[in-house]
Each structure stands twice: as structure tokens, then as C-alpha cells.
Backbone as JSON Lines, residues from 0, in Angstrom:
{"i":0,"aa":"V","n":[7.02,-4.29,10.12],"ca":[5.87,-3.72,10.29],"c":[5.08,-3.53,9.0]}
{"i":1,"aa":"H","n":[5.8,-3.05,8.02],"ca":[5.16,-2.73,6.67],"c":[4.7,-3.97,6.05]}
{"i":2,"aa":"S","n":[5.45,-5.11,6.19],"ca":[5.07,-6.52,5.62],"c":[3.61,-6.86,6.32]}
{"i":3,"aa":"S","n":[3.59,-6.81,7.55],"ca":[2.26,-7.25,8.19],"c":[1.24,-6.4,8.0]}
{"i":4,"aa":"F","n":[1.36,-5.01,7.9],"ca":[0.43,-4.1,7.28],"c":[-0.09,-4.56,5.9]}
{"i":5,"aa":"D","n":[0.75,-4.68,4.96],"ca":[0.52,-5.1,3.6],"c":[-0.3,-6.37,3.57]}
{"i":6,"aa":"K","n":[0.28,-7.21,4.46],"ca":[-0.45,-8.54,4.41],"c":[-1.87,-8.62,4.94]}
{"i":7,"aa":"E","n":[-2.18,-7.8,5.88],"ca":[-3.48,-7.63,6.28],"c":[-4.29,-6.95,5.34]}
{"i":8,"aa":"L","n":[-3.86,-5.89,4.79],"ca":[-4.51,-5.17,3.75],"c":[-4.89,-6.05,2.41]}
{"i":9,"aa":"A","n":[-3.88,-6.97,2.14],"ca":[-4.06,-7.93,1.07],"c":[-5.15,-8.89,1.35]}
{"i":10,"aa":"R","n":[-5.08,-9.38,2.61],"ca":[-6.02,-10.35,3.14],"c":[-7.52,-9.78,2.93]}
{"i":11,"aa":"F","n":[-7.61,-8.51,3.29],"ca":[-8.88,-7.88,3.08],"c":[-9.49,-7.95,1.76]}
{"i":12,"aa":"F","n":[-8.51,-7.71,0.81],"ca":[-8.92,-7.6,-0.62],"c":[-9.22,-9.19,-1.15]}
{"i":13,"aa":"W","n":[-8.5,-10.0,-0.7],"ca":[-8.38,-11.32,-1.15],"c":[-9.17,-12.4,-0.34]}
{"i":14,"aa":"Q","n":[-10.28,-11.96,0.26],"ca":[-10.86,-12.8,1.16],"c":[-12.43,-12.86,0.67]}
{"i":15,"aa":"A","n":[-13.03,-13.96,0.7],"ca":[-14.27,-14.2,0.31],"c":[-15.25,-13.64,1.41]}
{"i":16,"aa":"G","n":[-16.5,-13.46,1.03],"ca":[-17.58,-13.01,2.01],"c":[-17.69,-13.86,3.2]}
{"i":17,"aa":"D","n":[-17.43,-15.18,3.12],"ca":[-17.53,-16.07,4.25],"c":[-16.3,-16.32,5.0]}
{"i":18,"aa":"G","n":[-15.22,-15.51,4.73],"ca":[-14.09,-15.51,5.48],"c":[-12.93,-16.52,4.87]}
{"i":19,"aa":"R","n":[-13.28,-17.25,3.87],"ca":[-12.3,-18.15,3.14],"c":[-11.34,-17.29,2.37]}
{"i":20,"aa":"P","n":[-10.08,-17.73,2.26],"ca":[-9.21,-17.03,1.13],"c":[-9.52,-17.44,-0.12]}
{"i":21,"aa":"K","n":[-9.37,-16.36,-1.11],"ca":[-9.53,-16.65,-2.57],"c":[-8.07,-16.7,-3.2]}
{"i":22,"aa":"Y","n":[-8.26,-17.07,-4.44],"ca":[-7.05,-17.05,-5.16],"c":[-6.4,-15.61,-5.47]}
{"i":23,"aa":"H","n":[-5.19,-15.48,-5.5],"ca":[-4.63,-14.22,-5.9],"c":[-4.38,-14.14,-7.23]}
{"i":24,"aa":"M","n":[-5.09,-13.48,-8.0],"ca":[-5.15,-13.35,-9.45],"c":[-4.22,-12.19,-9.87]}
{"i":25,"aa":"V","n":[-3.73,-11.3,-9.01],"ca":[-2.91,-10.21,-9.34],"c":[-1.94,-9.95,-8.25]}
{"i":26,"aa":"K","n":[-0.71,-9.6,-8.66],"ca":[0.25,-9.43,-7.62],"c":[-0.03,-8.14,-6.87]}
{"i":27,"aa":"W","n":[0.38,-8.08,-5.52],"ca":[0.18,-6.97,-4.68],"c":[0.82,-5.7,-5.31]}
{"i":28,"aa":"A","n":[1.99,-5.89,-5.87],"ca":[2.71,-4.7,-6.41],"c":[1.95,-4.08,-7.52]}
{"i":29,"aa":"D","n":[1.25,-4.95,-8.38],"ca":[0.36,-4.37,-9.45],"c":[-0.73,-3.71,-8.94]}
{"i":30,"aa":"I","n":[-1.3,-4.12,-7.8],"ca":[-2.63,-3.43,-7.18],"c":[-2.07,-2.13,-6.59]}
{"i":31,"aa":"C","n":[-0.87,-1.97,-6.14],"ca":[-0.49,-0.59,-5.63],"c":[-0.02,0.32,-6.83]}
{"i":32,"aa":"L","n":[-0.11,-0.05,-7.92],"ca":[0.19,0.93,-8.98],"c":[-0.89,1.99,-9.07]}
{"i":33,"aa":"P","n":[-0.4,3.14,-9.63],"ca":[-1.53,4.21,-9.79],"c":[-2.54,3.65,-10.77]}
{"i":34,"aa":"K","n":[-3.79,4.33,-10.72],"ca":[-4.85,3.84,-11.6],"c":[-4.5,4.09,-13.04]}
{"i":35,"aa":"D","n":[-3.84,5.07,-13.41],"ca":[-3.47,5.4,-14.83],"c":[-2.54,4.32,-15.41]}
{"i":36,"aa":"Q","n":[-1.92,3.54,-14.49],"ca":[-1.0,2.49,-14.93],"c":[-1.59,1.08,-14.91]}
{"i":37,"aa":"G","n":[-2.86,1.05,-14.5],"ca":[-3.58,-0.31,-14.33],"c":[-3.8,-0.83,-13.09]}
{"i":38,"aa":"G","n":[-3.32,-0.1,-11.98],"ca":[-3.44,-0.59,-10.5],"c":[-4.79,0.01,-9.98]}
{"i":39,"aa":"L","n":[-4.93,-0.2,-8.73],"ca":[-6.05,0.33,-8.05],"c":[-5.88,1.55,-7.24]}
{"i":40,"aa":"G","n":[-4.62,1.98,-7.32],"ca":[-4.18,3.25,-6.67],"c":[-3.99,3.11,-5.18]}
{"i":41,"aa":"I","n":[-3.84,1.88,-4.59],"ca":[-3.77,1.77,-3.23],"c":[-2.21,2.07,-2.95]}
{"i":42,"aa":"P","n":[-1.91,2.9,-2.08],"ca":[-0.5,3.22,-1.74],"c":[0.16,2.03,-0.89]}
{"i":43,"aa":"A","n":[1.39,1.72,-1.31],"ca":[1.99,0.69,-0.55],"c":[2.68,1.43,0.64]}
{"i":44,"aa":"S","n":[2.48,0.7,1.78],"ca":[2.73,1.22,3.11],"c":[4.29,1.78,3.24]}
{"i":45,"aa":"R","n":[5.24,0.95,2.65],"ca":[6.62,1.52,2.61],"c":[6.81,2.76,1.89]}
{"i":46,"aa":"R","n":[6.28,2.75,0.76],"ca":[6.54,4.05,-0.02],"c":[5.86,5.17,0.56]}
{"i":47,"aa":"M","n":[4.66,5.02,1.09],"ca":[4.02,6.09,1.79],"c":[4.68,6.55,3.0]}
{"i":48,"aa":"N","n":[5.21,5.59,3.7],"ca":[6.0,6.06,4.9],"c":[7.29,6.84,4.58]}
{"i":49,"aa":"V","n":[8.03,6.43,3.5],"ca":[9.21,7.17,3.11],"c":[8.78,8.57,2.54]}
{"i":50,"aa":"A","n":[7.67,8.59,1.93],"ca":[7.18,9.89,1.24],"c":[6.81,10.84,2.57]}
{"i":51,"aa":"L","n":[6.25,10.45,3.61],"ca":[5.82,11.24,4.74],"c":[7.11,11.59,5.54]}
{"i":52,"aa":"M","n":[7.98,10.79,5.7],"ca":[9.31,11.09,6.31],"c":[10.03,12.1,5.57]}
{"i":53,"aa":"L","n":[10.1,11.99,4.3],"ca":[10.82,13.07,3.49],"c":[10.07,14.4,3.66]}
{"i":54,"aa":"R","n":[8.68,14.51,3.74],"ca":[7.95,15.59,3.87],"c":[8.44,16.37,5.14]}
{"i":55,"aa":"W","n":[8.45,15.45,6.35],"ca":[8.93,16.04,7.54],"c":[10.32,16.76,7.38]}
{"i":56,"aa":"V","n":[11.27,15.99,6.76],"ca":[12.65,16.41,6.53],"c":[12.6,17.8,5.73]}
{"i":57,"aa":"W","n":[11.8,17.77,4.71],"ca":[11.71,19.03,4.04],"c":[11.29,20.22,4.88]}
{"i":58,"aa":"R","n":[10.12,19.87,5.64],"ca":[9.71,20.93,6.63],"c":[10.74,21.42,7.56]}
{"i":59,"aa":"I","n":[11.61,20.4,8.09],"ca":[12.62,20.91,9.1],"c":[13.84,21.62,8.34]}
{"i":60,"aa":"L","n":[14.0,21.42,7.26],"ca":[15.03,21.94,6.53],"c":[14.55,23.49,5.99]}
{"i":61,"aa":"R","n":[13.31,23.59,5.85],"ca":[12.71,24.92,5.48],"c":[12.58,25.92,6.72]}
{"i":62,"aa":"G","n":[12.55,25.13,7.86],"ca":[12.31,25.89,9.19],"c":[10.77,26.09,9.5]}
{"i":63,"aa":"D","n":[9.99,25.24,8.97],"ca":[8.49,25.31,9.31],"c":[8.38,24.61,10.54]}
């Protein structure tokens, strides 16, 4: 699921206005870096999913 989501998101960024694919000038992993590290700050879906699941675990352990 994460790969297909990231694939569609990357296709959105790497597609020309007429629908043709463009060359990938930067790795997707580099685009997902924070802005202060040279990326665009787009969260990777797998990392975001893990962070949200850990937040739920934390809330359960705290009794919220």
C-alpha cells in the first residue's frame, strides 16, 4: 500500500502538464527529507504511518 501511494504521489510531481512523464532528477527519498536538509518536506507514507501508530500506542498506554 505504501509503495503504490508513494508511486502515485511521485507520478504527480514528475509528470508534465500534458500528462507525459518527465525525467526523475532527484530521488524520492531526497524529496521526502525535511526542508532544512534540502528536501521538500513531503512526509514518506511509511514513516508517517509508523509515527501515527506509535502515537496511538502512546495514548493507549497513558490511558487516554
